[in-house]
DSSP file (Angstrom, degrees, kcal/mol; ACC not computed):
  #  RESIDUE AA STRUCTURE BP1 BP2  ACC     N-H-->O    O-->H-N    N-H-->O    O-->H-N    TCO  KAPPA ALPHA  PHI   PSI    X-CA   Y-CA   Z-CA
    1    1 A X              0   0    0      0, 0.0     2,-0.2     0, 0.0    61,-0.1   0.000 360.0 360.0 360.0 135.4   43.9  -82.5   53.8
    2    2 A X        -     0   0    0     59,-0.5    63,-0.1    62,-0.1    62,-0.0  -0.619 360.0 -94.3 -97.8 155.6   44.0  -85.4   51.5
    3    3 A X        -     0   0    0     -2,-0.2    63,-0.4     1,-0.1    58,-0.4  -0.250  34.9-117.9 -71.0 153.3   43.1  -85.3   47.8
    4    4 A X        -     0   0    0     56,-0.1     2,-0.4    61,-0.1    56,-0.2  -0.537  14.5-144.4 -81.0 151.9   39.7  -86.2   46.3
    5    5 A X  E     -A   59   0A   0     54,-2.9    54,-3.0    -2,-0.2     2,-0.5  -0.981  19.1-144.2-112.7 132.7   39.1  -89.0   44.0
    6    6 A X  E     +A   58   0A   0     -2,-0.4     2,-0.4    52,-0.2    52,-0.2  -0.837  21.8 173.5-104.9 132.9   36.5  -88.2   41.3
    7    7 A X  E     -A   57   0A   0     50,-2.5    50,-3.5    -2,-0.5     2,-0.5  -1.000  18.2-151.2-134.3 135.7   34.0  -90.8   40.0
    8    8 A X  E     -A   56   0A   0     -2,-0.4     2,-0.5    48,-0.2    48,-0.2  -0.917  14.2-169.6-104.4 131.7   31.1  -90.2   37.7
    9    9 A X  E     -A   55   0A   0     46,-2.7    46,-2.8    -2,-0.5     2,-0.7  -0.981  11.9-160.8-123.3 123.6   28.1  -92.5   38.0
   10   10 A X  E     -A   54   0A   0     -2,-0.5    80,-3.0    44,-0.3     2,-0.4  -0.915  23.2-167.7-101.4 113.3   25.2  -92.7   35.5
   11   11 A X  E     -AB  53  89A   0     42,-3.2    42,-2.3    -2,-0.7     2,-0.6  -0.832  22.0-142.9-109.6 137.4   22.4  -94.3   37.4
   12   12 A X  E     -AB  52  88A   0     76,-3.5    76,-2.0    -2,-0.4     2,-0.3  -0.866  31.4-170.4 -90.9 124.3   19.1  -95.7   36.0
   13   13 A X  E     -A   51   0A   0     38,-2.6    38,-1.0    -2,-0.6    74,-0.1  -0.847  29.0 -91.1-119.9 153.7   16.5  -95.0   38.7
   14   14 A X    >   -     0   0    0     71,-0.3     3,-1.8    -2,-0.3    36,-0.1  -0.263  40.1-114.7 -58.8 148.7   12.9  -96.0   39.1
   15   15 A X  T 3  S+     0   0    0      1,-0.3    -1,-0.1    34,-0.3    35,-0.1   0.829 115.6  50.7 -55.8 -35.4   10.4  -93.7   37.5
   16   16 A X  T 3  S+     0   0    0      2,-0.1    -1,-0.3     0, 0.0    -2,-0.1   0.564  87.5 110.4 -82.8  -7.2    8.9  -92.7   40.8
   17   17 A X    <   -     0   0    0     -3,-1.8     2,-0.4     1,-0.0    -4,-0.1  -0.337  59.3-142.3 -69.6 149.9   12.3  -91.9   42.4
   18   18 A X    >>  -     0   0    0      1,-0.1     4,-1.8    -2,-0.0     3,-0.6  -0.898  17.5-122.7-113.9 142.7   13.1  -88.3   43.1
   19   19 A X  H 3> S+     0   0    0     -2,-0.4     4,-2.8     1,-0.2     5,-0.2   0.891 110.3  53.6 -48.6 -49.2   16.6  -86.8   42.7
   20   20 A X  H 3> S+     0   0    0      1,-0.2     4,-2.4     2,-0.2    -1,-0.2   0.863 106.7  52.2 -60.9 -37.4   16.9  -85.7   46.3
   21   21 A X  H <> S+     0   0    0     -3,-0.6     4,-2.1     2,-0.2    -1,-0.2   0.921 111.7  45.8 -64.3 -43.8   16.1  -89.2   47.6
   22   22 A X  H  X S+     0   0    0     -4,-1.8     4,-2.2     2,-0.2    -2,-0.2   0.930 112.6  50.7 -65.7 -45.0   18.8  -90.8   45.4
   23   23 A X  H  X S+     0   0    0     -4,-2.8     4,-2.7     1,-0.2    -2,-0.2   0.909 110.4  49.9 -58.3 -43.4   21.4  -88.1   46.4
   24   24 A X  H  X S+     0   0    0     -4,-2.4     4,-3.0    -5,-0.2     5,-0.3   0.886 108.0  52.8 -65.0 -39.5   20.6  -88.7   50.1
   25   25 A X  H  X S+     0   0    0     -4,-2.1     4,-2.2     2,-0.2    -1,-0.2   0.925 112.5  45.2 -60.8 -44.4   21.0  -92.5   49.8
   26   26 A X  H  X S+     0   0    0     -4,-2.2     4,-2.5     2,-0.2     5,-0.3   0.950 115.1  47.3 -63.4 -49.5   24.5  -91.9   48.2
   27   27 A X  H  X S+     0   0    0     -4,-2.7     4,-2.5     1,-0.2     5,-0.2   0.933 113.2  47.4 -58.6 -50.0   25.5  -89.4   50.7
   28   28 A X  H  X S+     0   0    0     -4,-3.0     4,-2.1     1,-0.2    -1,-0.2   0.899 113.0  49.0 -61.6 -42.1   24.4  -91.4   53.7
   29   29 A X  H  X S+     0   0    0     -4,-2.2     4,-0.8    -5,-0.3    -1,-0.2   0.953 113.4  44.7 -64.8 -48.6   26.1  -94.6   52.5
   30   30 A X  H ><>S+     0   0    0     -4,-2.5     5,-1.5     1,-0.2     3,-0.8   0.906 114.2  49.3 -65.0 -40.9   29.4  -93.0   51.7
   31   31 A X  H ><5S+     0   0    0     -4,-2.5     3,-1.9    -5,-0.3    -1,-0.2   0.873 105.0  58.9 -64.1 -35.8   29.4  -91.1   55.0
   32   32 A X  H 3<5S+     0   0    0     -4,-2.1    -1,-0.2     1,-0.3    -2,-0.2   0.722 101.1  56.5 -65.6 -19.6   28.6  -94.3   56.9
   33   33 A X  T <<5S-     0   0    0     -4,-0.8    -1,-0.3    -3,-0.8    -2,-0.2   0.266 122.6-108.3 -93.7  10.5   31.8  -95.8   55.4
   34   34 A X  T < 5S+     0   0    0     -3,-1.9    28,-0.4     1,-0.3     2,-0.3   0.828  78.0 125.4  66.4  36.4   33.8  -92.9   57.0
   35   35 A X      < -     0   0    0     -5,-1.5     2,-0.4    26,-0.1    -1,-0.3  -0.819  58.2-125.7-115.2 161.7   34.5  -91.0   53.8
   36   36 A X  E     -C   60   0A   0     24,-3.2    24,-2.4    -2,-0.3     2,-0.4  -0.883  32.9-177.2-104.6 138.7   33.9  -87.4   52.9
   37   37 A X  E     -C   59   0A   0     -2,-0.4     2,-0.4    22,-0.2    22,-0.2  -0.998  23.5-161.7-142.6 140.5   31.9  -86.8   49.7
   38   38 A X  E     -C   58   0A   0     20,-1.9    20,-2.5    -2,-0.4     2,-0.5  -0.975  20.5-156.3-112.4 135.0   30.7  -83.9   47.6
   39   39 A X  E     -C   57   0A   0     -2,-0.4     2,-0.4    18,-0.2    18,-0.2  -0.945  11.5-177.6-118.5 130.5   27.9  -84.8   45.1
   40   40 A X  E     -C   56   0A   0     16,-2.3    16,-2.9    -2,-0.5     2,-0.4  -0.991  25.6-130.3-126.8 129.6   27.2  -82.8   42.0
   41   41 A X  E     +C   55   0A   0     -2,-0.4    14,-0.2    14,-0.2     3,-0.1  -0.657  29.6 172.5 -74.6 129.8   24.3  -83.5   39.5
   42   42 A X  E     -     0   0A   0     12,-3.5     2,-0.3    -2,-0.4    13,-0.2   0.742  58.6  -1.2-107.6 -33.6   25.8  -83.6   36.0
   43   43 A X  E     -C   54   0A   0     11,-1.4    11,-2.7     2,-0.0    -1,-0.4  -0.993  48.8-161.4-159.6 149.0   23.0  -84.8   33.8
   44   44 A X  E     +C   53   0A   0     -2,-0.3     2,-0.4     9,-0.2     9,-0.2  -0.999  17.1 175.6-135.1 134.8   19.4  -85.9   33.9
   45   45 A X  E     -C   52   0A   0      7,-2.7     7,-3.0    -2,-0.4     2,-0.4  -0.999  10.9-169.7-143.6 135.6   17.7  -87.8   31.1
   46   46 A X  E     +C   51   0A   0     -2,-0.4     2,-0.4     5,-0.2     5,-0.2  -0.994   7.2 175.0-128.5 130.1   14.2  -89.3   30.8
   47   47 A X  E >   -C   50   0A   0      3,-2.5     3,-3.0    -2,-0.4     2,-0.2  -0.980  64.1 -48.0-136.2 121.4   13.2  -91.7   28.0
   48   48 A X  T 3  S-     0   0    0     -2,-0.4     0, 0.0     1,-0.3     0, 0.0  -0.378 125.1 -21.1  53.9-117.0    9.8  -93.3   27.9
   49   49 A X  T 3  S+     0   0    0     -2,-0.2     2,-0.4    -3,-0.1    -1,-0.3   0.209 119.1  97.9-105.6  15.0    9.4  -94.7   31.5
   50   50 A X  E <   - C   0  47A   0     -3,-3.0    -3,-2.5   -36,-0.1     2,-0.4  -0.847  52.4-164.9-107.2 140.7   13.2  -94.7   32.3
   51   51 A X  E     -AC  13  46A   0    -38,-1.0   -38,-2.6    -2,-0.4     2,-0.4  -0.966   3.5-170.6-123.8 140.7   15.0  -92.0   34.2
   52   52 A X  E     -AC  12  45A   0     -7,-3.0    -7,-2.7    -2,-0.4     2,-0.4  -0.991   3.7-173.6-131.5 138.1   18.8  -91.6   34.4
   53   53 A X  E     -AC  11  44A   0    -42,-2.3   -42,-3.2    -2,-0.4     2,-0.5  -0.999  11.6-152.6-129.6 132.9   20.9  -89.3   36.6
   54   54 A X  E     -AC  10  43A   0    -11,-2.7   -12,-3.5    -2,-0.4   -11,-1.4  -0.924  16.4-170.6-104.2 126.2   24.6  -88.7   36.3
   55   55 A X  E     -AC   9  41A   0    -46,-2.8   -46,-2.7    -2,-0.5     2,-0.6  -0.903  17.0-146.0-112.6 141.9   26.3  -87.8   39.5
   56   56 A X  E     -AC   8  40A   0    -16,-2.9   -16,-2.3    -2,-0.4     2,-0.5  -0.953  20.2-162.2-102.3 123.4   29.9  -86.6   40.0
   57   57 A X  E     -AC   7  39A   0    -50,-3.5   -50,-2.5    -2,-0.6     2,-0.6  -0.921  11.2-165.1-108.8 127.0   31.3  -87.8   43.3
   58   58 A X  E     -AC   6  38A   0    -20,-2.5   -20,-1.9    -2,-0.5     2,-0.4  -0.944  21.8-176.0-109.5 109.4   34.3  -86.3   44.9
   59   59 A X  E     +AC   5  37A   0    -54,-3.0   -54,-2.9    -2,-0.6     2,-0.3  -0.855  10.5 155.7-114.1 138.2   35.4  -88.7   47.6
   60   60 A X  E     - C   0  36A   0    -24,-2.4   -24,-3.2    -2,-0.4     2,-0.3  -0.969  31.4-126.0-151.3 169.4   38.2  -88.4   50.1
   61   61 A X        -     0   0    0      3,-0.6   -59,-0.5   -58,-0.4   -26,-0.1  -0.848  11.4-141.7-113.4 151.9   39.4  -89.6   53.5
   62   62 A X  S    S+     0   0    0    -28,-0.4     3,-0.1    -2,-0.3    -1,-0.1   0.597 101.4  42.5 -83.4 -11.4   40.3  -87.5   56.5
   63   63 A X  S    S-     0   0    0      1,-0.2     2,-0.3   -62,-0.0    -1,-0.1   0.607 119.0  -3.1-113.6 -14.6   43.1  -89.9   57.4
   64   64 A X  S    S-     0   0    0    -61,-0.1    -3,-0.6   -62,-0.0     2,-0.5  -0.987  74.7 -81.3-165.7 169.4   44.9  -90.9   54.1
   65   65 A X        -     0   0    0     -2,-0.3     2,-0.2    -5,-0.1   -61,-0.1  -0.742  52.3-126.7 -80.9 128.4   45.1  -90.7   50.4
   66   66 A X        -     0   0    0     -2,-0.5     2,-0.2   -63,-0.4   -63,-0.0  -0.517  15.3-136.7 -79.6 143.4   42.7  -93.2   48.9
   67   67 A X     >  -     0   0    0     -2,-0.2     4,-2.0     1,-0.1     5,-0.2  -0.573  24.2-113.3 -89.5 160.8   43.8  -95.8   46.4
   68   68 A X  H  > S+     0   0    0      1,-0.2     4,-2.9    -2,-0.2     5,-0.2   0.899 118.6  56.0 -57.8 -40.2   41.8  -96.6   43.2
   69   69 A X  H  > S+     0   0    0      1,-0.2     4,-2.3     2,-0.2    -1,-0.2   0.908 105.8  49.7 -61.2 -43.1   41.1 -100.0   44.7
   70   70 A X  H  > S+     0   0    0      1,-0.2     4,-2.1     2,-0.2    -1,-0.2   0.909 114.0  45.3 -62.4 -41.9   39.6  -98.6   47.9
   71   71 A X  H  X S+     0   0    0     -4,-2.0     4,-2.7     2,-0.2    -2,-0.2   0.892 110.6  53.8 -70.0 -39.0   37.3  -96.3   45.9
   72   72 A X  H  X S+     0   0    0     -4,-2.9     4,-2.4     2,-0.2    -2,-0.2   0.909 110.0  47.6 -60.8 -42.1   36.4  -99.1   43.5
   73   73 A X  H  X S+     0   0    0     -4,-2.3     4,-2.6     2,-0.2     5,-0.2   0.916 111.4  51.1 -64.4 -43.3   35.3 -101.2   46.5
   74   74 A X  H  X S+     0   0    0     -4,-2.1     4,-2.5     2,-0.2    -2,-0.2   0.927 111.7  46.6 -59.2 -46.1   33.3  -98.3   47.9
   75   75 A X  H  X S+     0   0    0     -4,-2.7     4,-2.8     2,-0.2    -1,-0.2   0.899 111.4  51.7 -65.2 -40.7   31.5  -97.7   44.6
   76   76 A X  H  X S+     0   0    0     -4,-2.4     4,-2.1     2,-0.2    -2,-0.2   0.935 112.4  45.6 -60.5 -46.4   30.8 -101.5   44.3
   77   77 A X  H  X S+     0   0    0     -4,-2.6     4,-2.0     2,-0.2    -2,-0.2   0.888 112.0  52.3 -64.4 -39.5   29.3 -101.6   47.8
   78   78 A X  H  X S+     0   0    0     -4,-2.5     4,-2.8    -5,-0.2     5,-0.2   0.932 109.2  49.1 -60.9 -46.5   27.4  -98.4   47.1
   79   79 A X  H  X S+     0   0    0     -4,-2.8     4,-2.2     1,-0.2    -2,-0.2   0.879 108.9  53.0 -63.3 -37.9   25.9  -99.9   43.9
   80   80 A X  H  X S+     0   0    0     -4,-2.1     4,-0.7     2,-0.2    -1,-0.2   0.904 111.7  46.6 -61.5 -40.8   24.9 -103.0   45.8
   81   81 A X  H >< S+     0   0    0     -4,-2.0     3,-0.9     1,-0.2     4,-0.3   0.921 113.1  47.7 -67.1 -45.0   23.1 -100.9   48.4
   82   82 A X  H ><>S+     0   0    0     -4,-2.8     3,-1.9     1,-0.2     5,-1.9   0.836 100.5  67.5 -65.3 -32.3   21.3  -98.8   45.7
   83   83 A X  H ><5S+     0   0    0     -4,-2.2     3,-1.9     1,-0.3    -1,-0.2   0.800  87.4  67.6 -58.7 -29.4   20.3 -101.9   43.9
   84   84 A X  T <<5S+     0   0    0     -3,-0.9    -1,-0.3    -4,-0.7    -2,-0.2   0.756 103.2  46.1 -62.1 -23.9   18.0 -102.8   46.8
   85   85 A X  T < 5S-     0   0    0     -3,-1.9   -71,-0.3    -4,-0.3    -1,-0.3   0.158 127.4 -98.3-104.3  16.4   15.9  -99.7   45.8
   86   86 A X  T < 5S+     0   0    0     -3,-1.9     2,-0.5     1,-0.3    -3,-0.2   0.687  82.0 134.0  78.5  17.8   15.9 -100.6   42.1
   87   87 A X      < +     0   0    0     -5,-1.9     2,-0.3   -74,-0.1    -1,-0.3  -0.877  25.2 158.6-104.0 130.7   18.8  -98.2   41.3
   88   88 A X  E     -B   12   0A   0    -76,-2.0   -76,-3.5    -2,-0.5     2,-0.1  -0.921  45.8 -78.7-143.9 168.0   21.5  -99.5   39.0
   89   89 A X  E     -B   11   0A   0     -2,-0.3   -78,-0.3   -78,-0.2     2,-0.2  -0.417  56.6-102.6 -64.7 143.9   24.3  -98.4   36.7
   90   90 A X        -     0   0    0    -80,-3.0     2,-0.3    -2,-0.1   -80,-0.1  -0.503  35.6-125.2 -67.8 134.7   23.0  -97.4   33.3
   91   91 A X              0   0    0     -2,-0.2    -1,-0.1     1,-0.1    -3,-0.0  -0.624 360.0 360.0 -81.9 141.7   23.7 -100.1   30.7
   92   92 A X              0   0    0     -2,-0.3    -1,-0.1     0, 0.0    -2,-0.0   0.475 360.0 360.0 -79.3 360.0   25.7  -99.0   27.7
């Protein structure tokens, strides 16, 4: 068994979005890339008409130890996919 790489993502989601839908989109995308992932909700925040969810992702491969670069590319591709549904990283 290979080690997990942990990434926390704070996402700004559309007001009408539901947590489970966002979680499923993340799960389906990462699994489609042949990685294993555990997803944990870390925080939920709503301000005015904006909603934010922080997820902790534990990502690993069944075949090798992942490099930071591989995980960074995966997260970038995931964010591009989520962006199609109006979901983006929270701006600081």
